[in-house]
N, C-alpha and C positions, 0 to 999 in steps of 0.2 A: 504494500500500500504506500503510495507516495504522499509526501507531506502536502498540506493545503498550500495553495499559491498565495502570494502577497495580496492579490486582488481579493481573495476570500477573507483574509484577515482584515483588510480595509472595510469590507462589507460588514463583518461582525462589529468592528469598532464603530462604524457609522450608525448601525442599529443601536448599539449600547448608548451612544451619545444622544440618540433621539428618545431613549427610554423604552425601546422596544426589545422584546425577547428575540434573539437571533433564531431560535427554533420555536415551532408552534406548540409549546408545552401546554398552553391553556386548553387546546383541543384535547390533548391526551388526558389531562386532568378532568375535563368535563366528561370524557368517556369512561371515567372510573379507573384509569390506569395509574400506576405508581411510577414516578420518575426519579431518577438519581441526579442530584445537583452537586457539582464539585465545588467544595468550599476550601478554605484555608487549612482546615484540620482533617480533611477527608471528604467523603461523600455523604450527603444527606438524602434520605428517601422522603419523598413527598407525595401526598395524595389530596384529593378534595375532602376536607374535614366534614362536610355535610353529606358525603356519600358513605353510608354505613358499610356497604359491601367492600369498598376500597379501604376503609379504616380497619375492618376485620382482617383483610388480606395483609395490610401493612403490619398490624399487630402480630400476625402469624409469622411473617418474614423476620420481624425484629425480635420475636420471642418475648413480647411484652404484653401479656393478656390483660393486665390491670394497671400497670405503671402508667402515670400520666404521659401523654404525648404533647409536645409543644405545638401551638398553632401560630401561623404567621398571618398577619393582616396588612393591608396596604397603607393604612393611615390611622391617626389617633381617633378620628370620627368613628371608624369601624370598630375600633377597640371599645370605645364608649358605648356603642350600640349593643355589644354582646357581653361586656364585662363592667364591673364596678372599678373605676380607676379614680383615685383621689389625686390631689395635687402632687404628692410625693411620687406616686407611681407614674404619673404623666411626665414629671420631670425626668425620671429615669428612662422612660420609653423614648423620649425625644432627645436624650443626650447623645453625644457622638459615640459613646461606648456601645449603646444599643444592647443592654444586657437582657437576658431572659428574666421576665418579671412574672411572678405568680400572682394572679388576680382571681377574685371571686366572680363566678358567672352571673350574668344578669338575665339573659334569655336562654331558653332551653336549646341545647345543641343536639346533635344526633345521639341516640340512646347509648351507643358504644363509647362516645366521648364522655357523656354524662356520668357513666359508671365510674370513671376514673377522676372526675372533677369534684364529686361529692365528698 
């Protein structure tokens, strides 16, 4: 397999700068697929948290039947729609560090997620 060309890398860079995903991950997630995202510390497996079948499959692959799973959301508004976040939590979530923050749920999520958040 040959390495991607410079033109390919420019395409990826241009999409990243526009805030677009270089690959159509959203379609795969919407279809209930599990995707692997390469991060600094390795790969992260991701699925649509509202799709119970996908969450169950992810739990099976990670061998985590009850341990809480992290959810990622696009902005603070979405966080406030589904979780209780006070000023301290909001400050942490918006900081440049972007740590994982444990929050209490506000609205019901899928049953499989709820089992671990209660």
